[in-house]
N, CA, C and O atoms as a Tripos MOL2 file, in Angstrom:
@<TRIPOS>MOLECULE
protein
  236   235    59     0     0
PROTEIN
NO_CHARGES

@<TRIPOS>ATOM
      1 N          53.2080   48.4210   39.3070 N.3       1 MET1
      2 CA         52.3000   48.2740   38.2350 C.3       1 MET1
      3 C          52.0960   46.8150   37.8300 C.2       1 MET1
      4 O          50.9750   46.4440   37.4830 O.2       1 MET1
      5 N          53.1270   45.9740   37.8580 N.am      2 PRO2
      6 CA         52.8770   44.5570   37.4830 C.3       2 PRO2
      7 C          51.7990   43.9100   38.3440 C.2       2 PRO2
      8 O          51.0050   43.1020   37.8610 O.2       2 PRO2
      9 N          51.7810   44.2750   39.6270 N.am      3 ARG3
     10 CA         50.7970   43.6900   40.5290 C.3       3 ARG3
     11 C          49.3680   44.1640   40.1310 C.2       3 ARG3
     12 O          48.4040   43.4050   40.2410 O.2       3 ARG3
     13 N          49.2590   45.4140   39.6750 N.am      4 ASP4
     14 CA         47.9800   45.9200   39.1880 C.3       4 ASP4
     15 C          47.5270   45.1410   37.9750 C.2       4 ASP4
     16 O          46.3510   44.7960   37.8600 O.2       4 ASP4
     17 N          48.4330   44.8650   37.0820 N.am      5 GLN5
     18 CA         48.1070   44.1160   35.8900 C.3       5 GLN5
     19 C          47.6470   42.7080   36.2430 C.2       5 GLN5
     20 O          46.6670   42.2210   35.6810 O.2       5 GLN5
     21 N          48.3360   42.0530   37.1610 N.am      6 GLU6
     22 CA         47.9320   40.7060   37.6110 C.3       6 GLU6
     23 C          46.5660   40.7200   38.2470 C.2       6 GLU6
     24 O          45.7620   39.8120   38.0350 O.2       6 GLU6
     25 N          46.3000   41.7560   39.0340 N.am      7 SER7
     26 CA         44.9800   41.8710   39.6890 C.3       7 SER7
     27 C          43.8840   42.0890   38.6440 C.2       7 SER7
     28 O          42.8110   41.4910   38.7270 O.2       7 SER7
     29 N          44.1590   42.9450   37.6660 N.am      8 LEU8
     30 CA         43.1620   43.1650   36.6220 C.3       8 LEU8
     31 C          42.8810   41.8830   35.8300 C.2       8 LEU8
     32 O          41.7400   41.6330   35.4410 O.2       8 LEU8
     33 N          43.8870   41.0950   35.5980 N.am      9 ILE9
     34 CA         43.7020   39.8330   34.8830 C.3       9 ILE9
     35 C          42.8130   38.8940   35.7440 C.2       9 ILE9
     36 O          41.9040   38.2420   35.2280 O.2       9 ILE9
     37 N          43.0970   38.8440   37.0580 N.am     10 ASP10
     38 CA         42.2740   38.0370   37.9460 C.3      10 ASP10
     39 C          40.7840   38.5030   37.9150 C.2      10 ASP10
     40 O          39.8580   37.6930   37.8720 O.2      10 ASP10
     41 N          40.6120   39.8160   37.9390 N.am     11 ILE11
     42 CA         39.2520   40.3620   37.9310 C.3      11 ILE11
     43 C          38.5420   39.9870   36.6250 C.2      11 ILE11
     44 O          37.4030   39.5210   36.6450 O.2      11 ILE11
     45 N          39.2200   40.1940   35.4900 N.am     12 ALA12
     46 CA         38.6350   39.8860   34.1920 C.3      12 ALA12
     47 C          38.3120   38.4040   34.0680 C.2      12 ALA12
     48 O          37.2640   38.0500   33.5280 O.2      12 ALA12
     49 N          39.1790   37.5420   34.5510 N.am     13 ASN13
     50 CA         38.9150   36.1050   34.5030 C.3      13 ASN13
     51 C          37.7170   35.7100   35.3480 C.2      13 ASN13
     52 O          36.8940   34.8890   34.9440 O.2      13 ASN13
     53 N          37.6350   36.3040   36.5220 N.am     14 ALA14
     54 CA         36.4860   36.0210   37.4130 C.3      14 ALA14
     55 C          35.1810   36.5270   36.8090 C.2      14 ALA14
     56 O          34.1390   35.8900   36.9680 O.2      14 ALA14
     57 N          35.2250   37.6360   36.1340 N.am     15 ILE15
     58 CA         34.0180   38.1390   35.4570 C.3      15 ILE15
     59 C          33.5840   37.2160   34.3450 C.2      15 ILE15
     60 O          32.3980   36.9230   34.1970 O.2      15 ILE15
     61 N          34.5520   36.7540   33.5570 N.am     16 ARG16
     62 CA         34.2570   35.8230   32.4730 C.3      16 ARG16
     63 C          33.6460   34.5230   33.0170 C.2      16 ARG16
     64 O          32.6730   34.0110   32.4640 O.2      16 ARG16
     65 N          34.2240   33.9950   34.1050 N.am     17 ARG17
     66 CA         33.6910   32.7780   34.7010 C.3      17 ARG17
     67 C          32.2870   32.9990   35.2110 C.2      17 ARG17
     68 O          31.4170   32.1570   34.9870 O.2      17 ARG17
     69 N          32.0410   34.0870   35.8800 N.am     18 SER18
     70 CA         30.7060   34.4030   36.4040 C.3      18 SER18
     71 C          29.6740   34.4430   35.2850 C.2      18 SER18
     72 O          28.5870   33.8770   35.4040 O.2      18 SER18
     73 N          30.0320   35.1210   34.1950 N.am     19 LEU19
     74 CA         29.1200   35.2260   33.0560 C.3      19 LEU19
     75 C          28.8680   33.8440   32.4350 C.2      19 LEU19
     76 O          27.7420   33.5310   32.0510 O.2      19 LEU19
     77 N          29.9060   33.0320   32.3410 N.am     20 ARG20
     78 CA         29.8030   31.6850   31.7560 C.3      20 ARG20
     79 C          28.8910   30.8300   32.6630 C.2      20 ARG20
     80 O          28.0480   30.0900   32.1570 O.2      20 ARG20
     81 N          29.0500   30.9250   33.9850 N.am     21 TYR21
     82 CA         28.2350   30.1220   34.9190 C.3      21 TYR21
     83 C          26.7750   30.5570   34.8420 C.2      21 TYR21
     84 O          25.8810   29.7260   35.0000 O.2      21 TYR21
     85 N          26.5150   31.8450   34.6010 N.am     22 ALA22
     86 CA         25.1450   32.3590   34.6300 C.3      22 ALA22
     87 C          24.5040   32.2830   33.2430 C.2      22 ALA22
     88 O          23.3040   32.5320   33.1240 O.2      22 ALA22
     89 N          25.2300   31.9610   32.2310 N.am     23 ASP23
     90 CA         24.6840   31.9220   30.8740 C.3      23 ASP23
     91 C          23.5360   30.9150   30.7180 C.2      23 ASP23
     92 O          23.6760   29.7390   31.0550 O.2      23 ASP23
     93 N          22.4560   31.3770   30.2250 N.am     24 GLY24
     94 CA         21.3150   30.5030   29.9360 C.3      24 GLY24
     95 C          20.4940   30.0760   31.1430 C.2      24 GLY24
     96 O          19.6780   29.1610   31.0420 O.2      24 GLY24
     97 N          20.6970   30.7190   32.2690 N.am     25 ILE25
     98 CA         19.9510   30.3230   33.4740 C.3      25 ILE25
     99 C          19.1710   31.5440   33.9430 C.2      25 ILE25
    100 O          19.6890   32.6610   33.9840 O.2      25 ILE25
    101 N          17.9170   31.3010   34.2940 N.am     26 SER26
    102 CA         17.0630   32.4150   34.7630 C.3      26 SER26
    103 C          17.3550   32.6900   36.2420 C.2      26 SER26
    104 O          18.0100   31.9060   36.9280 O.2      26 SER26
    105 N          16.8350   33.8510   36.7090 N.am     27 LYS27
    106 CA         17.0480   34.2310   38.0860 C.3      27 LYS27
    107 C          16.4350   33.1580   39.0370 C.2      27 LYS27
    108 O          17.0420   32.7670   40.0340 O.2      27 LYS27
    109 N          15.2320   32.7130   38.6890 N.am     28 SER28
    110 CA         14.5880   31.7290   39.5640 C.3      28 SER28
    111 C          15.3340   30.4040   39.5760 C.2      28 SER28
    112 O          15.4010   29.7440   40.6120 O.2      28 SER28
    113 N          15.9000   30.0030   38.4270 N.am     29 GLU29
    114 CA         16.7110   28.8100   38.3990 C.3      29 GLU29
    115 C          17.9660   28.9580   39.2230 C.2      29 GLU29
    116 O          18.3780   28.0450   39.9390 O.2      29 GLU29
    117 N          18.5660   30.1270   39.1080 N.am     30 LEU30
    118 CA         19.7970   30.3900   39.8680 C.3      30 LEU30
    119 C          19.5230   30.3550   41.3670 C.2      30 LEU30
    120 O          20.3490   29.8740   42.1430 O.2      30 LEU30
    121 N          18.3920   30.8520   41.7620 N.am     31 GLU31
    122 CA         18.0590   30.8710   43.2010 C.3      31 GLU31
    123 C          17.9600   29.4650   43.7880 C.2      31 GLU31
    124 O          18.1870   29.2680   44.9820 O.2      31 GLU31
    125 N          17.6190   28.4840   42.9390 N.am     32 THR32
    126 CA         17.4580   27.1210   43.4170 C.3      32 THR32
    127 C          18.6660   26.2280   43.1110 C.2      32 THR32
    128 O          18.7000   25.0730   43.5350 O.2      32 THR32
    129 N          19.6560   26.7530   42.3800 N.am     33 ASN33
    130 CA         20.8080   25.9640   42.0180 C.3      33 ASN33
    131 C          21.9740   26.3980   42.9040 C.2      33 ASN33
    132 O          22.6910   27.3410   42.5690 O.2      33 ASN33
    133 N          22.1650   25.7140   44.0350 N.am     34 ASP34
    134 CA         23.1420   26.0940   45.0020 C.3      34 ASP34
    135 C          24.5720   26.0360   44.4380 C.2      34 ASP34
    136 O          25.4080   26.8690   44.7890 O.2      34 ASP34
    137 N          24.8530   25.0620   43.5740 N.am     35 GLU35
    138 CA         26.1930   24.9470   43.0070 C.3      35 GLU35
    139 C          26.5650   26.1230   42.1400 C.2      35 GLU35
    140 O          27.6570   26.6720   42.2880 O.2      35 GLU35
    141 N          25.6810   26.5320   41.2280 N.am     36 LYS36
    142 CA         25.9690   27.6550   40.3720 C.3      36 LYS36
    143 C          26.0220   28.9120   41.2000 C.2      36 LYS36
    144 O          26.9140   29.7330   40.9890 O.2      36 LYS36
    145 N          25.1240   29.1030   42.1180 N.am     37 LEU37
    146 CA         25.1030   30.2810   42.9360 C.3      37 LEU37
    147 C          26.3950   30.3900   43.7680 C.2      37 LEU37
    148 O          26.9720   31.4720   43.8750 O.2      37 LEU37
    149 N          26.8340   29.3000   44.3390 N.am     38 SER38
    150 CA         28.0890   29.2800   45.0810 C.3      38 SER38
    151 C          29.3000   29.6100   44.2220 C.2      38 SER38
    152 O          30.2010   30.3380   44.6380 O.2      38 SER38
    153 N          29.3010   29.0470   42.9900 N.am     39 ALA39
    154 CA         30.4090   29.3120   42.0630 C.3      39 ALA39
    155 C          30.4590   30.7840   41.6960 C.2      39 ALA39
    156 O          31.5390   31.3720   41.6380 O.2      39 ALA39
    157 N          29.3230   31.3780   41.4510 N.am     40 ILE40
    158 CA         29.2880   32.8170   41.0910 C.3      40 ILE40
    159 C          29.6840   33.6720   42.2680 C.2      40 ILE40
    160 O          30.4500   34.6220   42.1080 O.2      40 ILE40
    161 N          29.1830   33.3600   43.4450 N.am     41 LEU41
    162 CA         29.5710   34.1380   44.6410 C.3      41 LEU41
    163 C          31.0430   34.0210   44.9530 C.2      41 LEU41
    164 O          31.6380   34.9790   45.4470 O.2      41 LEU41
    165 N          31.6580   32.8720   44.6790 N.am     42 TYR42
    166 CA         33.0600   32.7000   44.8780 C.3      42 TYR42
    167 C          33.8430   33.6160   43.9110 C.2      42 TYR42
    168 O          34.8520   34.2140   44.2880 O.2      42 TYR42
    169 N          33.3680   33.7100   42.6860 N.am     43 GLN43
    170 CA         34.0580   34.6060   41.7060 C.3      43 GLN43
    171 C          33.9400   36.0560   42.1430 C.2      43 GLN43
    172 O          34.8710   36.8380   41.9560 O.2      43 GLN43
    173 N          32.8160   36.4160   42.7170 N.am     44 ILE44
    174 CA         32.6390   37.7700   43.2510 C.3      44 ILE44
    175 C          33.6160   38.0340   44.3710 C.2      44 ILE44
    176 O          34.1550   39.1340   44.4880 O.2      44 ILE44
    177 N          33.8460   37.0260   45.1950 N.am     45 THR45
    178 CA         34.8580   37.1230   46.2780 C.3      45 THR45
    179 C          36.2320   37.3410   45.6790 C.2      45 THR45
    180 O          36.9990   38.1690   46.1730 O.2      45 THR45
    181 N          36.5540   36.6130   44.6250 N.am     46 ILE46
    182 CA         37.8550   36.7890   43.9510 C.3      46 ILE46
    183 C          38.0160   38.2220   43.4230 C.2      46 ILE46
    184 O          39.0850   38.8230   43.5340 O.2      46 ILE46
    185 N          36.9330   38.7500   42.8490 N.am     47 ILE47
    186 CA         36.9600   40.1310   42.3260 C.3      47 ILE47
    187 C          37.2450   41.1130   43.4690 C.2      47 ILE47
    188 O          38.0420   42.0390   43.3180 O.2      47 ILE47
    189 N          36.5820   40.8990   44.6150 N.am     48 GLY48
    190 CA         36.8030   41.7790   45.7670 C.3      48 GLY48
    191 C          38.2300   41.7380   46.2820 C.2      48 GLY48
    192 O          38.8240   42.7720   46.5850 O.2      48 GLY48
    193 N          38.7710   40.5370   46.3770 N.am     49 GLU49
    194 CA         40.1460   40.3930   46.8750 C.3      49 GLU49
    195 C          41.1440   40.9990   45.8880 C.2      49 GLU49
    196 O          42.1080   41.6440   46.3020 O.2      49 GLU49
    197 N          40.9220   40.7980   44.5900 N.am     50 ALA50
    198 CA         41.8190   41.3330   43.5980 C.3      50 ALA50
    199 C          41.7330   42.8560   43.5810 C.2      50 ALA50
    200 O          42.7350   43.5360   43.3590 O.2      50 ALA50
    201 N          40.5290   43.3940   43.8160 N.am     51 THR51
    202 CA         40.3640   44.8710   43.8540 C.3      51 THR51
    203 C          41.1680   45.4880   45.0250 C.2      51 THR51
    204 O          41.7400   46.5710   44.9070 O.2      51 THR51
    205 N          41.1860   44.7720   46.1260 N.am     52 LYS52
    206 CA         41.9470   45.2750   47.2940 C.3      52 LYS52
    207 C          43.4550   45.2990   47.0130 C.2      52 LYS52
    208 O          44.1880   46.0540   47.6510 O.2      52 LYS52
    209 N          43.9170   44.4880   46.0740 N.am     53 ARG53
    210 CA         45.3600   44.4150   45.7590 C.3      53 ARG53
    211 C          45.7830   45.5250   44.8150 C.2      53 ARG53
    212 O          46.9800   45.7480   44.6360 O.2      53 ARG53
    213 N          44.8290   46.2350   44.2000 N.am     54 LEU54
    214 CA         45.1810   47.2910   43.2450 C.3      54 LEU54
    215 C          45.8880   48.4350   44.0320 C.2      54 LEU54
    216 O          45.4960   48.7690   45.1510 O.2      54 LEU54
    217 N          46.8850   48.9890   43.4400 N.am     55 SER55
    218 CA         47.6200   50.0720   44.1250 C.3      55 SER55
    219 C          46.7160   51.3200   44.2630 C.2      55 SER55
    220 O          45.7820   51.5340   43.4900 O.2      55 SER55
    221 N          47.0280   52.0830   45.2350 N.am     56 GLN56
    222 CA         46.2630   53.3190   45.4980 C.3      56 GLN56
    223 C          46.3350   54.2620   44.3200 C.2      56 GLN56
    224 O          45.3420   54.9020   43.9720 O.2      56 GLN56
    225 N          47.4810   54.3540   43.7110 N.am     57 SER57
    226 CA         47.6440   55.2580   42.5330 C.3      57 SER57
    227 C          46.8090   54.7960   41.3540 C.2      57 SER57
    228 O          46.3170   55.6250   40.5880 O.2      57 SER57
    229 N          46.6380   53.4980   41.1930 N.am     58 PHE58
    230 CA         45.8300   52.9720   40.0800 C.3      58 PHE58
    231 C          44.3360   53.2340   40.3600 C.2      58 PHE58
    232 O          43.5880   53.5870   39.4480 O.2      58 PHE58
    233 N          43.9080   53.0610   41.6130 N.am     59 ARG59
    234 CA         42.5040   53.2870   41.9460 C.3      59 ARG59
    235 C          42.1520   54.7240   41.6740 C.2      59 ARG59
    236 O          41.0100   55.1310   41.8870 O.2      59 ARG59
@<TRIPOS>BOND
     1     1     2 1
     2     2     3 1
     3     3     4 2
     4     3     5 am
     5     5     6 1
     6     6     7 1
     7     7     8 2
     8     7     9 am
     9     9    10 1
    10    10    11 1
    11    11    12 2
    12    11    13 am
    13    13    14 1
    14    14    15 1
    15    15    16 2
    16    15    17 am
    17    17    18 1
    18    18    19 1
    19    19    20 2
    20    19    21 am
    21    21    22 1
    22    22    23 1
    23    23    24 2
    24    23    25 am
    25    25    26 1
    26    26    27 1
    27    27    28 2
    28    27    29 am
    29    29    30 1
    30    30    31 1
    31    31    32 2
    32    31    33 am
    33    33    34 1
    34    34    35 1
    35    35    36 2
    36    35    37 am
    37    37    38 1
    38    38    39 1
    39    39    40 2
    40    39    41 am
    41    41    42 1
    42    42    43 1
    43    43    44 2
    44    43    45 am
    45    45    46 1
    46    46    47 1
    47    47    48 2
    48    47    49 am
    49    49    50 1
    50    50    51 1
    51    51    52 2
    52    51    53 am
    53    53    54 1
    54    54    55 1
    55    55    56 2
    56    55    57 am
    57    57    58 1
    58    58    59 1
    59    59    60 2
    60    59    61 am
    61    61    62 1
    62    62    63 1
    63    63    64 2
    64    63    65 am
    65    65    66 1
    66    66    67 1
    67    67    68 2
    68    67    69 am
    69    69    70 1
    70    70    71 1
    71    71    72 2
    72    71    73 am
    73    73    74 1
    74    74    75 1
    75    75    76 2
    76    75    77 am
    77    77    78 1
    78    78    79 1
    79    79    80 2
    80    79    81 am
    81    81    82 1
    82    82    83 1
    83    83    84 2
    84    83    85 am
    85    85    86 1
    86    86    87 1
    87    87    88 2
    88    87    89 am
    89    89    90 1
    90    90    91 1
    91    91    92 2
    92    91    93 am
    93    93    94 1
    94    94    95 1
    95    95    96 2
    96    95    97 am
    97    97    98 1
    98    98    99 1
    99    99   100 2
   100    99   101 am
   101   101   102 1
   102   102   103 1
   103   103   104 2
   104   103   105 am
   105   105   106 1
   106   106   107 1
   107   107   108 2
   108   107   109 am
   109   109   110 1
   110   110   111 1
   111   111   112 2
   112   111   113 am
   113   113   114 1
   114   114   115 1
   115   115   116 2
   116   115   117 am
   117   117   118 1
   118   118   119 1
   119   119   120 2
   120   119   121 am
   121   121   122 1
   122   122   123 1
   123   123   124 2
   124   123   125 am
   125   125   126 1
   126   126   127 1
   127   127   128 2
   128   127   129 am
   129   129   130 1
   130   130   131 1
   131   131   132 2
   132   131   133 am
   133   133   134 1
   134   134   135 1
   135   135   136 2
   136   135   137 am
   137   137   138 1
   138   138   139 1
   139   139   140 2
   140   139   141 am
   141   141   142 1
   142   142   143 1
   143   143   144 2
   144   143   145 am
   145   145   146 1
   146   146   147 1
   147   147   148 2
   148   147   149 am
   149   149   150 1
   150   150   151 1
   151   151   152 2
   152   151   153 am
   153   153   154 1
   154   154   155 1
   155   155   156 2
   156   155   157 am
   157   157   158 1
   158   158   159 1
   159   159   160 2
   160   159   161 am
   161   161   162 1
   162   162   163 1
   163   163   164 2
   164   163   165 am
   165   165   166 1
   166   166   167 1
   167   167   168 2
   168   167   169 am
   169   169   170 1
   170   170   171 1
   171   171   172 2
   172   171   173 am
   173   173   174 1
   174   174   175 1
   175   175   176 2
   176   175   177 am
   177   177   178 1
   178   178   179 1
   179   179   180 2
   180   179   181 am
   181   181   182 1
   182   182   183 1
   183   183   184 2
   184   183   185 am
   185   185   186 1
   186   186   187 1
   187   187   188 2
   188   187   189 am
   189   189   190 1
   190   190   191 1
   191   191   192 2
   192   191   193 am
   193   193   194 1
   194   194   195 1
   195   195   196 2
   196   195   197 am
   197   197   198 1
   198   198   199 1
   199   199   200 2
   200   199   201 am
   201   201   202 1
   202   202   203 1
   203   203   204 2
   204   203   205 am
   205   205   206 1
   206   206   207 1
   207   207   208 2
   208   207   209 am
   209   209   210 1
   210   210   211 1
   211   211   212 2
   212   211   213 am
   213   213   214 1
   214   214   215 1
   215   215   216 2
   216   215   217 am
   217   217   218 1
   218   218   219 1
   219   219   220 2
   220   219   221 am
   221   221   222 1
   222   222   223 1
   223   223   224 2
   224   223   225 am
   225   225   226 1
   226   226   227 1
   227   227   228 2
   228   227   229 am
   229   229   230 1
   230   230   231 1
   231   231   232 2
   232   231   233 am
   233   233   234 1
   234   234   235 1
   235   235   236 2
@<TRIPOS>SUBSTRUCTURE
     1 MET1         2 RESIDUE 1 A MET
     2 PRO2         6 RESIDUE 1 A PRO
     3 ARG3        10 RESIDUE 1 A ARG
     4 ASP4        14 RESIDUE 1 A ASP
     5 GLN5        18 RESIDUE 1 A GLN
     6 GLU6        22 RESIDUE 1 A GLU
     7 SER7        26 RESIDUE 1 A SER
     8 LEU8        30 RESIDUE 1 A LEU
     9 ILE9        34 RESIDUE 1 A ILE
    10 ASP10       38 RESIDUE 1 A ASP
    11 ILE11       42 RESIDUE 1 A ILE
    12 ALA12       46 RESIDUE 1 A ALA
    13 ASN13       50 RESIDUE 1 A ASN
    14 ALA14       54 RESIDUE 1 A ALA
    15 ILE15       58 RESIDUE 1 A ILE
    16 ARG16       62 RESIDUE 1 A ARG
    17 ARG17       66 RESIDUE 1 A ARG
    18 SER18       70 RESIDUE 1 A SER
    19 LEU19       74 RESIDUE 1 A LEU
    20 ARG20       78 RESIDUE 1 A ARG
    21 TYR21       82 RESIDUE 1 A TYR
    22 ALA22       86 RESIDUE 1 A ALA
    23 ASP23       90 RESIDUE 1 A ASP
    24 GLY24       94 RESIDUE 1 A GLY
    25 ILE25       98 RESIDUE 1 A ILE
    26 SER26      102 RESIDUE 1 A SER
    27 LYS27      106 RESIDUE 1 A LYS
    28 SER28      110 RESIDUE 1 A SER
    29 GLU29      114 RESIDUE 1 A GLU
    30 LEU30      118 RESIDUE 1 A LEU
    31 GLU31      122 RESIDUE 1 A GLU
    32 THR32      126 RESIDUE 1 A THR
    33 ASN33      130 RESIDUE 1 A ASN
    34 ASP34      134 RESIDUE 1 A ASP
    35 GLU35      138 RESIDUE 1 A GLU
    36 LYS36      142 RESIDUE 1 A LYS
    37 LEU37      146 RESIDUE 1 A LEU
    38 SER38      150 RESIDUE 1 A SER
    39 ALA39      154 RESIDUE 1 A ALA
    40 ILE40      158 RESIDUE 1 A ILE
    41 LEU41      162 RESIDUE 1 A LEU
    42 TYR42      166 RESIDUE 1 A TYR
    43 GLN43      170 RESIDUE 1 A GLN
    44 ILE44      174 RESIDUE 1 A ILE
    45 THR45      178 RESIDUE 1 A THR
    46 ILE46      182 RESIDUE 1 A ILE
    47 ILE47      186 RESIDUE 1 A ILE
    48 GLY48      190 RESIDUE 1 A GLY
    49 GLU49      194 RESIDUE 1 A GLU
    50 ALA50      198 RESIDUE 1 A ALA
    51 THR51      202 RESIDUE 1 A THR
    52 LYS52      206 RESIDUE 1 A LYS
    53 ARG53      210 RESIDUE 1 A ARG
    54 LEU54      214 RESIDUE 1 A LEU
    55 SER55      218 RESIDUE 1 A SER
    56 GLN56      222 RESIDUE 1 A GLN
    57 SER57      226 RESIDUE 1 A SER
    58 PHE58      230 RESIDUE 1 A PHE
    59 ARG59      234 RESIDUE 1 A ARG
């Protein structure tokens, strides 16, 4: 269970970062801002990796 909790914290932090990076930017602006887009996509990767670490019983 501690590993599940750590993974959930990682997921929550990555979601917060993604929302912070996307705050105040339109879709068209995001499409042309490679740095913000890359930062958000990296956070999505973190979410995916943390999700894979969740125990089967927790899922």
